[in-house]
Each structure stands twice: as C-alpha cells, then as structure tokens.
C-alpha positions in Angstrom: 0.0 0.0 0.0 1.2 3.6 -0.6 2.8 5.5 2.2 0.7 8.2 3.9 0.7 11.4 2.0 2.3 14.3 4.0 1.1 17.8 3.1 3.5 19.6 5.3 3.0 22.7 7.5 -0.3 24.6 6.8 -3.2 26.4 8.3 -6.1 24.0 8.8 -9.7 24.9 9.3 -12.4 22.4 10.4 -15.4 21.5 8.2 -17.8 24.1 9.7 -15.2 26.9 9.7 -15.4 27.4 13.4 -11.9 26.4 14.5 -8.4 26.4 12.9 -4.9 25.5 13.8 -1.3 26.0 12.4 -0.2 22.5 11.8 3.4 21.2 11.6 2.0 18.5 9.2 -1.3 17.3 7.8 -0.9 13.6 7.2 -3.3 11.8 4.9 -3.5 8.0 5.5 -3.9 5.8 2.5 -5.8 2.6 2.5 -4.9 -1.0 1.9 -6.4 -2.7 -1.1 -6.1 -6.2 0.5 -9.2 -8.3 0.0 -9.2 -9.5 3.6 -10.4 -7.2 6.3 -7.8 -8.6 8.6 -5.0 -7.8 6.2 -6.3 -4.3 5.6 -6.5 -3.6 9.3 -2.9 -4.8 9.9 -1.4 -2.7 7.1 -3.1 0.5 8.1 -2.4 0.0 11.7 1.3 -0.5 11.0 1.4 2.9 9.1 -0.2 4.6 12.1 2.2 2.9 14.5 5.1 4.2 12.5 3.7 7.7 12.5 3.1 7.7 16.3 6.6 6.4 17.0 8.1 9.1 14.8 6.0 11.7 16.6 7.0 10.5 20.0 10.7 10.6 19.0 10.3 14.1 17.7 8.2 15.4 20.6 5.2 16.1 18.3 1.6 16.0 19.3 -0.8 13.9 17.1 -4.5 14.2 16.7 -6.7 11.7 14.7 -8.9 13.5 12.2 -12.1 12.2 10.7 -14.3 14.7 8.8 -13.2 17.6 11.1 -16.9 17.9 11.8 -17.0 19.0 15.5 -17.6 22.8 15.9 -15.5 22.7 19.1 -11.7 22.6 19.2 -11.6 19.0 20.3 -9.5 17.8 17.4 -7.3 20.9 17.2 -3.5 20.7 17.7 -1.5 23.8 17.1 2.1 22.9 16.0 1.3 19.2 15.8 0.2 16.6 13.2 -3.4 16.0 12.2 -3.6 12.5 10.8 -6.6 12.2 8.4 -8.5 8.9 8.2 -11.0 9.6 5.5 -9.4 7.3 3.0 -9.5 4.3 5.4 -13.2 3.9 5.0 -13.9 0.3 4.0 -16.6 -1.9 5.7 -16.4 -5.7 5.8 -18.7 -8.6 6.6 -17.8 -10.9 9.4 -18.5 -14.6 9.6 -18.6 -17.3 12.3 -14.9 -18.1 12.0 -14.0 -14.5 13.0 -16.0 -14.4 16.2 -15.8 -16.1 19.6 -18.0 -19.1 20.4 -21.6 -18.1 21.0 -21.3 -14.7 19.2 -23.7 -14.1 16.3 -21.7 -12.7 13.4 -24.7 -12.0 11.2 -25.4 -8.6 12.8 -21.7 -7.4 13.1 -19.7 -5.2 10.7 -16.0 -4.5 10.6 -15.7 -0.8 9.9 -12.5 1.2 9.3 -12.3 4.4 11.3 -12.6 6.8 8.4 -15.9 5.5 7.1 -18.6 8.2 7.3 -22.0 7.6 8.8 -23.4 7.7 5.3 -20.9 5.1 4.0 -21.7 2.8 7.0 -25.4 3.2 6.4 -25.0 2.2 2.8 -22.8 -0.8 3.6 -25.1 -1.9 6.3 -28.1 -1.9 4.0 -26.2 -3.9 1.4 -25.8 -6.5 4.2 -29.5 -6.4 5.2 -28.7 -4.4 8.3 -29.5 -1.0 9.8 -27.8 1.2 12.4 -29.9 1.7 15.5 -29.4 5.5 16.0 -27.3 8.4 14.9 -27.0 12.1 14.7 -28.9 14.5 12.5 -26.3 14.4 9.7 -24.3 11.8 7.8 -20.9 13.5 7.0 -19.1 12.6 10.2 -16.9 9.6 10.4 -18.6 7.0 12.6 -15.4 6.8 14.8 -15.3 10.6 15.3 -19.0 10.8 16.1 -18.6 8.0 18.6 -15.5 9.7 20.1 -17.6 12.8 21.1 -20.7 11.0 22.2 -22.9 12.1 19.2 -26.6 11.2 19.6 -29.9 11.3 18.0 -33.4 11.2 19.5 -34.1 7.4 19.4 -36.1 6.8 22.6 -34.9 3.2 23.1 -31.2 3.8 22.4 -28.2 5.9 23.5 -25.4 7.4 21.4 -23.8 6.2 18.2 -21.0 4.7 20.2 -23.5 2.1 21.5 -23.0 0.3 18.3 -19.3 -0.5 19.1 -18.4 -3.9 20.3 -14.6 -3.8 19.8 -11.9 -1.4 18.6 -8.4 -1.6 17.1 -6.4 1.2 18.9 -2.8 2.2 18.1 -0.4 3.8 20.6 3.3 4.5 20.2 3.9 1.2 22.0 1.8 -1.1 19.9 -1.5 -2.1 18.2 -4.2 -3.3 20.5 -7.5 -5.1 20.0 -9.7 -3.7 22.7 -12.8 -5.5 23.9 -14.9 -5.9 27.1 -13.9 -8.8 29.3 -16.4 -11.0 27.5 -14.6 -12.1 24.3 -16.0 -11.0 20.9 -13.4 -11.9 18.3 -11.1 -14.9 18.1 -7.5 -14.6 19.1 -6.6 -15.6 15.5 -8.6 -12.7 14.1 -6.8 -10.2 16.4 -3.4 -11.7 15.6 -4.0 -11.6 11.8 -5.1 -7.9 12.2 -1.6 -7.3 13.8 -3.1 -6.6 17.2 -2.6 -7.7 20.8 -5.8 -8.5 22.6 -6.7 -6.2 25.5 -9.9 -7.3 27.3 -10.9 -4.9 30.0 -14.4 -3.5 30.7 -13.2 0.0 31.7 -10.6 0.4 29.0 -13.3 -0.5 26.5 -15.8 1.9 28.1 -13.1 4.6 28.0 -12.3 4.0 24.3 -15.8 4.2 22.9 -16.1 7.9 23.9 -12.4 8.8 24.1 -12.4 12.3 22.6 -9.0 11.3 21.1 -7.4 10.7 24.5 -7.1 6.9 24.5 -4.9 6.3 21.4 -5.6 6.3 17.7 -8.6 4.2 16.6 -8.2 2.6 13.2 -11.1 0.2 13.1 -14.2 -1.0 15.0 -16.6 -3.9 15.1 -20.1 -2.6 15.3 -23.4 -4.3 16.0 -26.5 -3.5 13.9 -30.1 -4.7 13.6 -31.9 -6.4 10.7 -32.8 -3.7 8.2 -35.9 -1.7 9.1 -37.7 1.4 7.9 -39.3 4.4 9.6 -42.3 6.5 8.8 -41.8 10.2 9.3 -44.3 12.7 10.7 -42.9 16.2 10.4 -45.1 19.2 11.2 -45.6 22.6 12.8 -47.8 22.4 16.0 -48.7 24.3 19.1 -47.3 22.9 22.3 -48.9 23.2 25.8 -47.5 22.7 29.3 -49.3 19.4 29.4 -47.1 18.3 26.5 -43.9 19.3 28.4 -45.2 17.2 31.3 -45.8 14.2 29.1 -42.3 14.4 27.6 -40.8 14.8 31.1 -42.8 11.7 32.3 -41.8 9.7 29.3 -45.3 9.4 28.0 -44.3 9.5 24.4 -47.2 7.4 23.3 -49.6 10.0 24.8 -47.6 12.9 23.2 -47.7 11.1 19.9 -51.5 10.3 20.2 -52.2 14.0 20.4 -49.8 15.3 17.8 -48.9 12.3 15.6 -49.9 8.7 15.3 -51.5 6.6 18.1 -48.5 4.4 18.6 -45.1 4.4 20.3 -42.7 6.6 18.4 -39.2 5.4 17.8 -37.7 9.0 17.6 -39.1 12.2 19.0 -37.7 15.7 18.5 -39.2 19.1 19.3 -37.8 22.4 18.1 -39.1 25.4 20.1 -39.4 29.1 19.6 -38.0 30.2 23.0 -39.4 33.7 22.7 -43.0 32.3 22.9 -42.8 28.5 23.3 -46.6 27.9 23.9 -48.1 30.6 21.6 -45.9 30.1 18.6 -45.6 26.9 16.5 -43.0 24.3 17.4 -41.5 22.0 14.9 -42.1 18.3 15.5 -40.4 15.3 14.1 -41.7 11.8 15.0 -40.4 8.6 13.5 -42.2 5.2 13.8 -40.6 1.8 13.1 -41.8 -0.1 10.1 -40.9 -3.5 8.6 -38.5 -3.4 5.7 -40.2 -3.4 2.3 -37.9 -3.7 -0.7 -40.6 -2.5 -3.0 -40.4 1.0 -1.4 -37.8 3.0 -3.4 -35.4 5.4 -1.7 -36.9 8.8 -1.4 -35.3 12.0 -2.7 -32.9 13.1 0.0 -33.4 14.3 2.5 -36.5 12.3 3.6 -37.1 14.6 6.5 -34.4 17.1 7.2 -34.7 19.2 10.3 -34.4 22.5 8.4 -31.2 23.6 10.1 -29.8 25.2 6.9 -32.9 27.4 6.4 -32.9 28.3 10.1 -29.2 29.2 9.8 -29.7 31.6 6.9 -32.5 33.5 8.6 -30.7 33.3 11.9 -27.9 35.2 10.3 -30.2 37.8 9.0 -31.9 38.4 12.4 -28.7 38.4 14.5 -28.6 41.6 16.6 -32.2 42.5 16.1 -34.4 42.4 19.2 -37.6 43.9 17.8 -40.1 41.2 16.8 -37.6 38.5 17.1 -40.3 36.0 18.0 -42.1 36.6 14.8 -39.0 36.6 12.7 -38.0 33.3 14.2 -41.4 31.9 13.4 -40.9 32.8 9.8 -37.5 31.0 9.9 -39.1 27.9 11.4 -41.8 27.9 8.8 -39.1 28.0 6.1 -37.4 25.1 7.8 -40.5 23.0 7.7 -41.9 24.3 4.4 -43.0 20.8 3.5 -45.0 19.1 6.3 -45.9 15.4 6.6 -48.8 15.0 8.8 -50.9 11.9 9.7 -53.3 12.3 6.8 -50.6 13.0 4.2 -49.2 10.3 2.0 -46.8 8.2 4.1 -43.1 9.1 3.9 -41.3 5.8 4.7 -37.7 5.0 4.1 -34.8 3.0 5.6 -32.9 4.5 8.6 -30.0 5.5 6.4 -32.3 7.8 4.5 -33.4 9.8 7.6 -30.0 11.6 7.8 -29.1 14.5 5.6 -26.0 16.0 4.0 -25.2 19.2 5.8 -23.7 22.5 4.7 -20.9 24.1 6.8 -22.3 26.3 9.7 -19.4 28.7 10.2 -21.8 31.4 11.5 -23.9 29.3 13.7 -23.4 28.8 17.4 -24.0 25.2 18.8 -24.3 24.4 22.5 -26.2 21.8 24.4 -26.9 20.5 27.9 -28.0 16.9 28.8 -29.9 16.2 31.9 -32.2 13.6 33.4 -35.5 13.7 31.5 -37.4 13.9 34.8 -35.8 17.3 35.4 -37.3 18.8 32.2 -40.5 20.1 33.7 -38.7 21.8 36.7 -36.0 23.2 34.5 -38.1 24.3 31.5 -39.3 27.8 32.5 -36.1 28.8 34.3 -34.0 27.6 31.4 -36.0 29.5 28.8 -36.0 32.6 31.1 -32.2 32.4 31.5 -31.7 31.9 27.7 -33.7 35.0 27.0 -32.0 37.0 29.7 -28.7 36.6 27.9 -30.2 38.0 24.7 -31.6 34.7 23.2 -30.5 33.0 20.0 -32.6 31.2 17.5 -34.1 27.8 18.4 -34.1 25.4 21.3 -34.4 21.7 20.5 -35.4 18.9 22.8 -34.2 15.3 22.1 -34.7 12.2 24.1 -32.5 9.1 24.6 -31.4 6.4 26.9 -28.2 6.3 28.9 -25.3 5.9 26.4 -22.3 3.7 26.5 -18.9 5.1 27.6 -17.4 6.5 30.8 -17.4 10.0 29.3 -20.8 9.8 27.5 -22.7 13.0 28.1 -26.0 11.1 28.1 -25.2 9.5 31.5 -28.6 9.5 33.1 -31.0 6.6 32.9 -33.4 8.6 30.7 -32.0 11.8 29.1 -33.3 14.9 27.6 -30.7 16.8 25.4 -31.4 20.5 25.0 -29.7 22.1 22.1 -29.2 25.9 21.6 -28.5 26.8 18.0 -28.2 30.5 16.9 -26.0 33.1 15.3 -22.3 32.7 16.2 -22.2 35.8 18.4 -21.4 37.1 21.9 -25.2 37.1 22.5 -25.5 33.4 21.8 -22.5 32.6 24.1 -23.9 34.8 26.8 -27.3 33.1 26.6 -25.8 29.7 26.8 -23.7 30.6 29.9 -26.9 32.1 31.5 -28.6 28.7 31.0 -25.6 26.8 32.6 -25.6 29.2 35.6 -29.3 28.8 36.1 -29.2 25.0 36.1 -26.3 25.1 38.6 -28.3 27.5 40.8 -31.3 25.0 40.7 -29.0 22.1 41.6 -29.9 20.2 38.4 -27.1 17.9 37.2 -26.2 18.1 33.6 -23.4 17.5 31.1 -22.3 19.1 27.9 -21.5 17.9 24.4 -17.8 17.3 23.7 -18.1 18.3 20.1 -20.0 21.6 20.6 -19.2 24.9 22.4 -19.3 23.9 26.0 -17.2 26.2 28.3 -15.8 23.2 30.1 -12.5 23.0 32.1 -10.8 20.2 34.0 -12.5 21.0 37.3 -15.9 20.9 35.7 -15.3 17.7 33.8 -14.1 16.0 37.0 -17.2 17.3 38.8 -19.7 16.3 36.1 -18.4 12.8 35.6 -17.3 12.0 39.1 -16.2 8.4 39.6 -16.4 7.7 35.9 -13.9 10.5 35.2 -11.4 8.8 37.6 -12.1 5.4 36.0 -11.4 7.0 32.6 -8.0 8.3 33.8 -7.2 4.9 35.3 -8.1 3.1 32.1 -6.0 5.6 30.2 -3.0 4.7 32.4 -3.6 0.9 31.7 -3.8 1.6 28.0 -0.7 3.8 28.0 1.4 3.1 31.1 4.3 5.0 29.6 3.6 8.7 30.1 5.5 9.4 26.9 2.9 7.6 24.9 0.0 9.5 26.4 1.9 12.8 25.8 1.8 12.1 22.0 -2.0 12.6 22.1 -1.8 15.9 24.0 -3.3 19.2 22.9 -4.2 22.5 24.6 -7.9 21.5 24.5 -7.4 18.1 26.1 -5.1 19.5 28.8 -7.7 22.2 29.5 -10.3 19.5 29.9 -8.1 17.5 32.2 -8.1 14.5 29.8 -4.4 14.3 29.3 
C-alpha cells in the first residue's frame, strides 16, 4: 500500500469553519487494497504505529482527524500533526470463523475508522442491516461521532457509540484489539489484524467515547439490527405545558397520540421558539418503526431534514435585532418545515439511512447543548427559557430524548435523558445566553453535562465534577492503555489539557 501522504505545514480549518490551527503537518492516511479485512487492518495500523513512533521521538503531538466535523476545538492541535483517516473507509462482513464461540456474526460489521455515517449506512443496507441510532447528519466519520458521544433522539437507544463492540487502537507502544472482558473476536482474528488483545471493561468503556485521549482508533466492530424502515411525521404544531409534562414523564405514546400517530414513536424531537414556546408553533419530528419493504424506493434526499440550513440563513439575518424576534424566528421555522408530513398525508417511509441529511458548513452558527435527566425537564423548562432570553436569546431550542449511552465519558449519562440544544447566530449574544442557562441550572441544583463536540465552556475541574467516579475510572483506564507517560503525551493538545483528559 502507498505510504501516507504528507502535506507539510499549513493552516487548517475544520469542516464548519469554526476552529483552525497552524499544523506542523497534515498527514493523509492511504488505505490497503487487501481483500481480507484482517490484512487491511494490519497494514493501516502499522502505518499509524510508525507515525506515532516518529511523533514520539520528535516530541510532536498527534490528533486523529475524521471529517473535522466538531464545531469545538476537540481535534485541534497547534504545532502538531493532524492524521486524516477519511481514506481508510472500508466496511467488511464478518463470519462465524471470526468471532468467539456463542457470538452471532450476522449482525456485526467490521468498519474502518474513516468511514462516514453515510458510508456505514450504505454498507449496512447492502448486508441487510441498519444502524440503531445516529446524529442529524451523515458526513461525520462514525469513529469521530462516537468519540464525542454524538446522539440522535431514538427513545430506546443511547449514542452512536452504543454500536461499538470492539476497537483496534494504536499507541506508540503497539497495536491493540480492545474488547470488554467477554470475548467477541477470536485470538486468531486479532493476531491476523496485527493486534494484541486487551480485554478490559473499563478500557473498552473509555475507548468508545475517548475524545481522542485513548490512542488512535483505526477500526471498529459494530453491531447493527436487521434492516428496518421508519415512517416520518414532520409538522408545525402548538405545544402546551401538558405536552412538556408528558415528555418529562416519558409518556411519548400520549404525546404522539395528540400530535402524531396513536402508537409508540421510535424517535421524538421538538424544536421550540424560545421567545414564545406555547403561543408560537413548534416543529415536531416523530419517526415510527416499520418493517423493511424492498418495494419502497429510496426517497429524494433528505427524507425529513430538520431544516437547520434554512434556520441558519434566517438566523444570520436576524442576529442583533431584538424587535419582533419571536415573529422573525417563526418565519424562519416555517421556512425550515416548508413541507410538512402529517398523519393524513401520503406516508413518507424509508430506511434508517435515508433519515439523515447531507449538511452544509455552519461557520456562522453557534452550537451548544446540555444533557440532563429527563425527569428534570419540567422543573427546568421555565427557568431555562428565562435564562436563555435574559442573555439575549438565540434562534431555536431543540429537545431530544434518549437512553443512557455507553462510555465512561458519555454526556448522556442519566437513565433517561433529555438533550437540549441551543442553535443560533455565532455571536457574543449566543454565548452569553448559553452561559446564562448553565448558571441557572447550577443554581437550581440540576445535574447536567455538555457535548464534547460543541461549544461547552468546560474546564478540567468541571469535567471531573460532572463525571465524578467515571472520570477517575477513565483516567485509570488511560494509564492501563498507555502506562508510559511518553505515549500519552503524544496525544496531548491544549484542548485536552484544559479539559483534564491528558
């Protein structure tokens, strides 16, 4: 296979244009063309090992780079190397000879770390499988999305990292096949992939949401479900306080009965106008599981986009204007859901992979979020909205719902979670509003976490406070993965040091 391509020193900017860094080198990994997944993994991992050993010898910091999707500086490394994985993007079937006794290989996929969510969805469907959950977009690499705890709003699932069952992780000291204590793959598979098996529940739980602080992930085994479809209901509707109570109580069937179908939704998302959440329309998106029907053709994409791009465009126009902002925002929301799909409309049904949408860069949009126990939503709702507006407001507030997610550093760490997103113009007003929300939740004594990949205003003390014992378990697992401090130092960055993760 060709050697990695080295672009040399340059100024690098992330996908959304929100963060940049002066790099000593941008290194583009090339992929193996070996037919066997084991061979491909071994060849790529050896290239990465050589790069990490060179970096350690030279005292250079290294950050793995997927799509550069996160608006936060989580993958930034000034003066270091960004190692781009986008070309190592192959997906492979597994069979019974690859897995340990008692493991069903039919629902597993071997995925290289540079494969995007869109590519994984396509490969899964070719194998008769579907991912269980995911974020709103499909341009992130699956490994990068997992590393920051990216989530959707699937009511019965956690984050995208919940798919992961094993990982190939490279450090300057070697190539490791990381699994929980219960074996997944055969020793022969790991050996053929050039890896040393490391079975440790906490090391695995640290690696699935590692924010780049547990080594360099080159491949994963993920678990899927037999292929399924979803029906989409997407509409503007007026919310009531009783609806907020239903959501806080987890009565999604009752919420859906009033505003969608009389059945249990698979996915529930509410986009609010915070200037007048009960007297202005909200945007609802409800998805319902359906059996796979090969006779239903793929729809024009996107099946049901959330309208973020339309909201962004009008959000830019309204930035800095206080007069009639509630009405201007309502126009933006109407533009976002210009096409509605209600109960009586022709059904919009498609596979899970067709529910995500390509996304345009959002350089001028602020993204922040908090995740709390769903049961706290009713108590927090009014104070949170008041705090948001006291800071000057932004554009929209989005409610999403999910189970506890895998990973010691998963932001969705409560049994039942509500994730509250704040998306608005990238301005001091939006930052001020977000900080006002954080301060109000602290004053109320409501526990919450923040998204690693978004603007979050976190520091080491707050990370340790928010994750408690799991933070200390993460750091202990990190030391087991890289007992030599010189190995850990290779993955250092100003951001990870500030967060207390290196």
